[in-house]
C-alpha positions, 0 to 999 in steps of 0.5 A: 084328863086333858080339857079342850077350850070350846067357845071360851069354856073348858070342856073335859073329855068324857069319862071312860066308865068301862072299869066301873061296869067291870067292877059292878059286874063282878058282884052278886047281890053285894049290898054290904060291899058298897065301901069296897066297891067305892075303894075299887073305883077310887083306885081306878080314877084316884077319886070317885066320879059322880057318874061312877057313884051313880053307876054303883048305887044303881048297880047295887039297887040302893039310893044314890043318897046312900052312896053319897052319905058313905062318900062324904062321911069317910075321909078316904074318899074323894069326889074330885080329882087329886094331885100327883102328890098329897101333902098333909100338915099337922095342925095338932097341938104339938105342931101348932105350939111349935110354929106349925100355923106359919108353915101351913100359911107358907105352904098355902101361899106357895101352892096357892091353895087351901085345905082340901084343894088341888093345884091347877097344874095337878102337882099337889092336893093339900090337907090339914090333919089333926096329927101325923103321929110324930110329935117329936118332929113337930112341926111335921109335914108328909108328902105321900109317904115321906115325912119332914120334921122340924119344918119352918117356913124357910124349910117349907119354901125349900121342900116345895121348890124341890117338889116342883123341881122333881116334878118338872114343874118348877119356874125357870129365871131364864124365860 
């Protein structure tokens, strides 16, 4: 979505909810299908917009609070747009004792975001997780499906600079 500036305020374009209507229309008495429905909606938008969640509730004939209960309980669902890249940093014991806290601090300062947030340019969303299942590589982060092990703050700088460069959002010293 491209926001427009109107009287000094950003105004987002109206969300096309046609896909939500199509998803709901394929179902017959699908009260037990809430999670798969929400997964389909999230696959379309990358998150579950409020309007879409409300349409799902109405389409299934259930309370909106039931839908939001599911959306907020399961970590797989997101209620706001996510970045093009998902960065996860392990905060588990093995990573923590091997310097993971300093890696996370460097990541947060470089991206200017904290856990659960997305960069202003939409490049990345950041999540701290309890374990990435690669304790032998501690401290470890993942970017999308790629793992980076034995990360220290210096390596974190190179990883993020490379991500920005590959995504075309790196800063240029020639400006």
